[in-house]
C-alpha positions in Angstrom: 86.5 6.0 87.2 89.5 6.5 84.9 91.9 9.5 85.0 90.7 10.4 81.6 87.1 10.7 82.6 88.1 12.9 85.5 90.1 15.3 83.4 87.2 17.8 82.8 85.3 17.1 86.0 84.4 19.8 88.5 85.6 19.8 92.1 83.0 19.2 94.8 81.5 22.2 96.8 82.4 21.1 100.3 83.5 24.4 102.1 81.0 26.8 103.8 81.6 30.4 104.9 83.4 29.5 108.2 85.6 27.0 106.4 86.4 29.6 103.8 87.3 32.2 106.4 89.5 29.5 108.0 91.3 28.9 104.7 91.8 32.6 104.2 93.2 33.1 107.7 95.3 30.0 107.4 96.9 31.5 104.3 97.5 34.9 106.0 98.3 34.4 109.7 101.6 32.7 109.2 104.5 34.0 107.2 103.0 37.4 107.2 102.9 37.8 111.0 105.8 35.7 112.0 108.3 36.6 109.3 107.3 39.5 107.0 106.7 42.0 109.7 110.4 42.0 110.5 111.2 42.5 106.8 108.8 45.5 106.7 110.3 46.9 110.0 113.8 46.5 108.6 112.8 48.9 105.8 110.4 51.3 107.4 111.6 51.3 111.0 109.1 52.8 113.4 106.8 53.6 110.5 106.2 49.8 110.0 102.7 50.0 111.6 101.8 52.7 109.0 103.1 50.6 106.1 101.0 47.6 107.4 97.9 49.8 107.7 98.3 51.2 104.1 98.9 47.7 102.8 95.7 46.5 104.5 93.6 49.3 103.0 94.9 48.4 99.5 94.2 44.8 100.2 90.7 45.7 101.1 90.1 47.3 97.7 91.6 44.3 96.0 89.6 42.0 98.2 86.3 43.6 97.2 87.3 43.2 93.6 88.1 39.6 94.1 84.9 39.0 96.0 82.6 40.3 93.3 84.5 38.4 90.6 84.5 35.2 92.5 80.8 35.6 93.3 79.9 36.1 89.6 82.4 33.5 88.3 83.0 30.9 91.0 85.5 28.5 89.4 89.0 27.3 90.3 91.8 29.5 89.2 90.9 33.0 90.6 92.4 35.9 88.6 93.7 33.5 85.9 90.1 32.7 85.0 88.9 36.3 85.5 91.6 37.7 83.2 90.7 35.2 80.5 87.0 35.8 80.9 86.8 39.6 81.3 90.1 41.0 79.9 92.1 38.9 77.4 93.6 35.4 77.3 97.1 36.8 77.6 96.1 38.8 80.6 94.7 35.7 82.2 97.8 33.7 81.4 100.1 36.3 82.8 98.1 36.5 86.0 98.2 32.7 86.4 101.9 32.6 85.9 102.4 35.5 88.3 100.3 33.7 90.9 102.3 30.5 90.5 105.6 32.3 90.9 104.5 34.6 93.7 102.8 32.1 95.8 105.4 29.4 95.3 107.9 32.0 96.5 105.6 32.7 99.5 105.3 29.0 100.2 109.1 28.7 100.1 109.3 31.6 102.6 106.8 29.9 104.8 108.7 26.6 104.7 112.0 28.4 105.6 110.3 30.4 108.4 108.7 27.2 109.7 112.1 25.6 109.9 113.6 28.5 111.9 110.8 28.4 114.5 110.9 24.6 114.6 114.6 24.7 115.4 113.8 27.3 118.2 111.0 25.1 119.7 113.1 21.9 119.9 116.5 23.7 120.3 117.9 21.7 117.4 121.6 22.3 116.7 122.6 19.3 114.6 124.6 20.3 111.5 122.2 18.4 109.2 119.2 20.2 110.6 119.6 23.3 108.6 116.6 25.5 107.8 116.7 24.4 104.1 116.8 20.7 105.0 114.0 21.0 107.5 112.0 23.1 105.0 112.4 20.3 102.4 110.9 17.8 104.8 108.0 20.2 105.7 107.2 20.7 102.0 107.1 16.9 101.4 104.8 16.2 104.4 102.4 19.1 103.7 102.2 18.2 100.0 101.1 14.7 100.9 98.4 16.2 103.1 97.2 18.6 100.4 97.1 15.8 97.9 94.6 13.9 100.1 91.7 16.3 99.3 89.9 19.4 100.6 87.9 17.9 103.4 90.9 16.5 105.3 93.0 19.6 104.5 90.2 22.0 105.7 89.8 20.0 109.0 93.5 20.2 109.8 93.6 23.9 108.8 90.9 24.7 111.3 93.0 23.3 114.2 96.0 25.2 112.9 94.3 28.5 112.7 92.7 28.2 116.1 96.1 27.4 117.7 97.8 30.3 115.9 95.1 32.8 116.8 95.2 31.9 120.5 99.1 32.3 120.4 98.9 35.7 118.8 96.2 37.0 121.1 98.3 35.9 124.1 101.4 37.7 122.6 99.5 41.0 122.0 97.9 41.1 125.4 101.1 40.2 127.2 103.0 42.8 125.2 100.4 45.5 125.9 100.7 44.7 129.6 104.5 44.8 129.5 104.4 48.2 128.0 102.7 49.5 131.1 105.9 48.7 133.0 108.6 51.4 132.3 111.4 49.1 133.3 110.6 46.8 130.3 110.3 49.5 127.7 113.4 49.6 125.5 115.5 52.8 125.5 116.2 52.1 121.9 112.5 52.1 121.1 111.9 55.3 122.9 114.8 57.0 121.1 113.7 55.6 117.7 110.2 57.1 118.0 111.6 60.6 118.2 114.4 60.4 115.6 113.2 58.7 112.5 111.8 61.0 109.7 109.3 59.6 107.3 110.7 58.8 103.8 107.8 58.3 101.3 109.8 56.1 99.0 110.9 53.9 101.8 107.4 53.8 103.2 106.0 52.6 99.8 108.7 49.9 99.5 107.7 48.6 102.9 104.0 48.8 102.0 104.7 46.7 98.9 106.3 44.0 101.0 103.5 44.3 103.7 100.9 43.8 101.0 102.0 40.3 100.3 101.2 39.4 103.9 97.5 40.1 103.2 97.3 38.3 99.9 96.2 35.0 101.4 92.6 36.0 101.1 92.9 35.3 97.4 92.9 31.6 98.3 89.2 31.9 98.9 88.7 33.1 95.3 91.0 30.6 93.7 89.0 27.8 95.4 85.7 29.3 94.4 84.7 26.0 92.7 84.7 24.3 96.1 82.7 26.8 98.2 79.0 26.4 98.8 76.6 29.3 97.9 79.5 31.2 96.3 77.7 34.5 95.6 76.9 34.9 99.2 79.7 33.1 101.0 82.8 34.3 99.1 82.3 38.0 99.6 81.5 37.5 103.3 84.5 35.2 103.8 87.0 37.6 102.1 85.8 40.7 104.0 85.9 38.8 107.4 89.4 37.4 106.6 90.8 40.8 105.8 89.3 42.5 108.8 90.7 40.0 111.3 94.1 39.8 109.7 94.5 43.6 109.5 93.7 44.1 113.2 96.1 41.2 114.1 99.0 42.6 112.0 98.7 46.1 113.3 98.5 44.9 116.9 101.5 42.6 116.6 103.9 45.0 114.8 102.9 47.9 117.1 103.5 46.0 120.3 106.8 44.4 119.0 108.3 47.7 117.8 107.2 49.5 121.0 108.8 46.9 123.2 112.2 46.4 121.7 112.6 49.0 119.0 112.7 48.6 115.2 116.4 47.7 115.0 116.3 44.7 117.4 112.9 43.5 116.1 114.0 43.6 112.4 117.4 42.2 113.2 115.9 39.0 114.8 114.0 38.2 111.6 116.8 39.1 109.1 119.2 36.9 111.0 116.9 33.9 110.7 115.9 33.9 114.4 112.3 33.5 115.7 111.5 37.3 116.1 108.2 37.1 118.1 109.7 34.5 120.4 112.7 36.8 121.0 110.4 39.7 121.9 108.4 37.5 124.3 111.7 36.5 126.0 112.6 40.1 126.3 109.3 40.6 128.3 110.7 38.2 130.8 108.1 35.5 129.9 110.0 32.7 128.1 107.0 30.4 128.5 105.0 32.7 126.3 107.9 32.8 123.8 107.8 29.0 123.7 104.1 29.0 123.0 104.6 31.7 120.3 107.2 29.5 118.6 104.7 26.6 118.7 102.0 28.9 117.2 104.4 30.0 114.5 105.2 26.4 113.5 101.5 25.6 113.2 100.8 28.9 111.5 103.4 28.5 108.8 102.4 24.9 108.3 98.9 26.3 107.6 100.2 28.8 105.2 102.2 26.1 103.3 99.1 23.9 103.2 96.8 26.7 101.9 99.3 27.9 99.4 99.6 24.3 98.0 95.9 24.1 97.8 95.5 27.5 96.0 98.5 27.0 93.7 97.3 23.5 92.6 93.8 24.9 91.7 95.3 27.6 89.5 97.6 25.0 87.9 94.4 22.9 87.4 92.6 25.8 85.7 95.6 26.4 83.4 95.9 22.7 82.5 92.1 22.7 81.6 92.8 25.4 79.1 95.8 23.6 77.7 98.1 26.3 78.9 99.8 23.8 81.1 100.2 20.0 80.5 96.8 18.5 80.4 97.9 15.6 82.6 97.8 18.2 85.5 94.0 18.6 85.1 93.3 15.0 86.2 91.3 14.7 89.4 91.2 11.8 91.9 88.3 9.4 91.5 86.4 11.1 94.4 86.7 14.5 92.6 88.3 16.1 95.7 91.8 16.7 94.6 94.0 17.5 91.5 96.7 15.2 93.0 99.1 15.6 90.1 98.9 19.3 90.2 99.5 19.3 94.0 102.7 17.2 93.7 104.0 19.3 90.8 103.6 22.5 92.9 105.2 20.8 95.9 108.3 20.0 93.7 108.5 23.6 92.5 108.3 25.0 96.0 111.1 22.6 97.1 113.2 24.0 94.3 112.7 27.6 95.6 113.5 26.5 99.1 117.0 25.7 98.0 117.8 29.4 97.8 117.6 29.5 101.6 117.0 33.3 101.6 113.7 34.6 103.0 114.3 38.2 101.8 114.8 37.1 98.2 111.8 34.8 98.1 109.5 37.4 99.8 110.6 40.3 97.5 109.9 38.2 94.4 106.5 37.3 95.8 105.7 40.9 96.4 106.4 42.0 92.8 104.5 39.1 91.2 101.5 39.3 93.5 101.1 43.1 92.9 100.9 42.3 89.1 98.5 39.5 89.8 96.1 41.7 91.8 96.5 44.6 89.3 94.9 42.2 86.8 92.2 41.3 89.4 91.2 44.9 89.6 91.3 45.4 85.8 89.0 42.4 85.4 86.6 43.8 88.0 86.5 47.1 86.0 85.5 45.1 82.9 82.6 43.2 84.6 79.1 43.9 83.4 77.4 46.5 85.5 74.7 44.1 86.8 77.4 41.8 88.2 79.3 44.5 90.1 78.6 44.5 93.9 80.8 47.5 94.8 81.6 51.0 93.3 84.0 51.1 90.4 86.3 53.4 92.3 87.2 50.6 94.7 88.7 48.6 91.8 90.3 51.7 90.3 92.1 52.5 93.6 93.2 48.8 93.8 94.6 48.9 90.2 96.6 52.1 90.6 97.8 51.1 94.1 99.1 47.7 92.9 100.9 49.0 89.8 102.4 52.0 91.7 103.7 49.9 94.6 105.3 47.4 92.2 107.6 50.2 91.1 109.0 50.5 94.6 110.3 47.0 94.8 114.1 46.8 94.5 115.4 46.8 90.9 116.9 43.3 90.9 113.6 41.8 91.9 111.7 43.7 89.2 114.1 42.5 86.6 113.7 38.9 87.9 109.9 39.3 87.8 109.8 40.7 84.3 112.2 37.9 83.2 109.8 35.3 84.6 106.9 36.9 82.5 109.0 36.7 79.4 110.0 33.1 80.2 106.2 32.3 80.6 105.5 33.7 77.1 108.4 31.6 75.6 106.9 28.5 77.3 103.5 29.3 75.9 104.9 29.9 72.4 106.9 26.7 72.3 104.7 24.2 73.9 101.2 25.5 73.1 100.6 25.6 69.4 97.0 26.7 69.6 94.9 27.8 72.5 91.3 26.7 72.5 89.6 28.3 75.5 86.7 26.2 76.8 83.3 27.7 77.1 82.8 29.4 80.5 
């Protein structure tokens, strides 16, 4: 079968509900829990658990909007397609571009976080083994795996998620047990819980960054074309993914801050160390710290893999509409992988890795993903009444919440995000003479 004949082909439906949940958790339980919680704590201090909870509630509203959209319109592309179909072609294009920027930045963050934990596991100190160099290698290897197709990627992802989840459960249970021993409870933590007032603007900024940690459930929607019985399985998978991830995040950040205090916990992450491993060592259980570091490596490998899968499917959808080069819409002869799109995404992630700064990449991801999910909720509000599975107020809360939180991101990141949107429109104007949306 030639590449030309595969250009408009559909991807195979090979993922069931458990596989979809695994892909969602693989996208969430990685950078979010092993890296972003320290960034949130650095901003919110002892109020980090509250920020994580608020972000989870907003993610739940967005998740329900995504679920009903994906159930009614189960194709690759997620909100890029929903924006085109229910709102306006420009809304869809903007959402697609925001997704590409946001999730490429998240993938770069995952690669850099993976490198930091990998160095901790193997105790690597060679001058050439910098986080950026190791992250480049990780991106190349995972891109090669993702280009091989969904069946193989899903099987590897299941193993990754299982390892990660066991490591996090061990961490939470060990931390809860350690908190019962007064000699292990940090004086700094006890002092912090009585001396930090709640600043609403700071809390909203932290909530905006925490929200990105939940955004991996969107991977289920963007790969809707590959999920069996989509109207039934997609909503179930999204809801289950969000519930498990929310419980996990709140448990991990509460135990961590209670054990060592917000300053030490946040400091470990912002200095590029392996924060959960540092907390485990503080408990006096270095063997748990080592297992946590291994779990972090597998987790962020899973995030990188799932982001590559999701990003390539959005790029595939944009190429099908001639809003990206059509060459990127070509599938492999088996119909399992848009290999060209996967490698294109991998190259872009490698470019972002060169910044070497987790805070910059995560903040950019936060702004872009909030705009993306704002469009998701707007599309859900535009759906025909007979296709809506949940009350309209759910999508309205999601829309207002996303747009409001975007305003609390730091000014430089907002300017960079807006500039990326303007750049996207320039690209569209120059390279796309006439858009001919295909029939949906």
